[in-house]
N, C-alpha and C positions, 0 to 999 in steps of 0.2 A: 127599736132604737130611737126612731124619730119621736114616738110617743113619749119615751122617757125624757128626751131632750126638751120637748114642749112642756112636759110636767115640771121639769126642773126650772125652766124659765118662768112658768106661772108661779111656782113656789117662791122663787127669788123675788119676783115682782110683788107678791103678797107680803113677804117678809120685809122688803124695803119700805112698802107703804105703811106697814105696822110700826116699824121702827121710827119712821118719820112722824107718824101720828103720836107715838109715845113721846118722842123728843119734844114736840110742840106742847103736849099735855104737861110734861115735866116742867118745861120752862114757864108755862102759864102758872103753875103752882108755886114755882120759885118767886115769880113776880108778886104773887099774892102775899108772900112773906116779906116783901120789900116796901110795900105801901099799904095804907089802911083802906084805900078805896080809889075810885076814879078821880076824886077831887079832894084836896086836903091842904092844910097849912102845916108848916114844920119849922123846927128850930134845930140847927146842927152846929157842932163844934169841930174845928179842924186843928190838930196839933201836929206840928212837923218836928222831927227829930233828926239831928245830924250827929253821927258818931255816938248815938245813944243818948244825946242830951237835947232837950227841947230848944228849938231855935226860934220858932214863931208860932203864934196861935191866932185863931179868928173865930168869932161867933157870928153866925148868920141866921137869918130867918127868911122864909119864903113860902111860895105856894106852887102847887102843881095841879094840872087839870088834863084829863085825857092822856093820850100816849105821847104827845109832843109839845106840851106847853108847860114851861117852868120859869118861875121868877124868883130871884134870890137877891137879898140886900145884905150888906155888911152892917153889923151892929157894933162889933169890936174887931180890931183895935180902933182907937179914936181917930187915927190918921187915915183910916179906910172907911170910916162911917159915912153912909150916904151913897157909896158906890153900889151899883146895881148890875145884875146880869139878867138877860132875858133870852130864852130860847123858844121859838115858835117854829115847828117843823124843822127844816134844815138850817134855819137862820139863827145865829147866836150873836148878841150884841152886849157891849158893856157901856154903862152910863156913868160918867164921872161927874161929880158935883161941879157946878159953875161952868160946864161946857155946853155948847148948843146942840151938838150932834152926837149920837151914839156911835161907837166904833165897832166894826165887825170883827169877830173873833172866830177861831176854829175850836171845836171840842177837844182836840188833842193838845192845845196849848196849856202850859202849866198854870195852875191857879195858885196853889201853895204847895211847896215841896214836891212830893210825888203825886199829889192830887191834880188831875187835869180838870179843865172846865167840864168836860163830859162826865167825869166821875161824880160830880155834884149835880149837874143839870139833867143828865139822862137817868130817869128813875125807873125805867122798865126795859128789861132785856128784849122783850118781844118786839118792841118798837124799832129796835136797832139791828137785831140779828136773826138769821135763819139757823135753827138748831139741827144738828144731826146726832144720833145716838151712836157712840163709839165703843161702849162696853161698860164694865163695872170694875172698880178698884177699891182697895182698902186704903184709907188715908189716915196717917197719924196726926192727931190733934192734941191739944192740951188736956183734953178729957179722956183720951184713949183712941183706939182705932175705930174708924167710922166706915161702914160699908157704903160706897157711893156709886151713883150713876155718873157716867162721864159723857158730857155733851161737848161737841165742837160747834162754836157759834161763829157764823160768817157774816160780816157786815153787809147790810142791805140798804144803807143810807149813807150819803156823804157826811152826815153829821154824826155817824157812829164814832165813838172815841177811839176804837181799835179796829184794825182790819180783821182780826180773829181773836177769839178767846177760847180757851179750854176750861170748862166749868165742871167742878165736882159738886154733886148734889147728894145730900144725905138721903139714902134710899128709904129710910124709915119715916121721914117727915117732909121731904122735899125742901128743906132749908139749904141755902147755898153754904158750902164749906170752904172752898178756895177757888181761885181762878188764875190762870196764866194769861197775860195780855200781850198781844203781838202787834208789831208795826207792819206796814205794807211790805217791807223788805223781808219779812219772816223773822226778824230779830225780836226776841222776847224783851219787853220793856219793864214789866213789873209783875210781881206775884201779889195777889190779894187774898188775905185770910179774913173770913167772915166769922164774927163771934157775937156773943151777948144778945140773948133774946129778951125783949121787953114787950109789955102789953100797952098798946096805944089804941084808944077808941074801941076797946074790947077785943082787939086782935093782936095776936103774937107776931112781932116784927123782928127781923134781924137788924139790930140797931148799930152795930159797929163793923167797920171795915178797916183793916190794917194793910196799907200799900207798901210793899218792900221794894227798894231799889235793887235791881239785879246786877248793878255794876259796883256800887259803893256799899260795902258792908256796914251795917248798923245805921244806915239812913232809911227812915221809914216815916210814913204819915198816917195818922189815925183820923178817920172821919166817923163821927158818932152823932146819931140823931138823939137829941135830948127830949124832943116832944114831937108828936105827929097827931093832928086832929082832923078827922074826916068832916068836911063841910062843903057847901056850895060856894066855890071861889068865883067872884065876879069876873066876867070876861075882860073888863077894863084893865085888870092887873097885867094882862098880856098884850097891852097896846103901847107902842113906842111913844106916841104923843102924850098919853096919860103919864107914863113914867118920867118923861122930861119935865112935867109940871109938878111932880111929887116933891 
């Protein structure tokens, strides 16, 4: 009996380690489909809808490097042009034209509509979350049923935009399908649907995310990457003093 118990414990330990490894591998592959490389420039558009009608839009361009450096500036609308956001590690700042000092922000603060600062600035799940494998499910999408791996992502940094996420990943290609995003209280904040695969710098990238308000029906925000180019981004782009002079 004791031998059986020991064997079961060893088997459970092995399976737990295997699932943990698989979860990390799956999440790493998901991140490969969200960015063209470790260093890149990008252009994105954000459209916010209220009651199904567009209420505001913004065009942004920026750069990302490594796991925790992202710079974004507003190109449109005209009244926001010149405003910049910078994330380095757990620190996030906004730079407003004609001001002397950057203002500290949190990733969970709203940027536009349902899109938080973290939705735009955090480009890699692995940098923000510890994954665990919870099973497999079939998910209904616009193109039909998709067999998915289900991962629970737990925040590991204070700059992580959500305390927890449940992420569904297409089992056939490791592209993200959808995610439920939770606050520290356990309340679900939004559901994200990922769609539209585009090729940037020779790599297939999931280019569009639709963020749905879980409280107000027909309120949603679309974040879409219009371009993404792998390149060596200069470190000065992630320096506060440099951005103040830009």
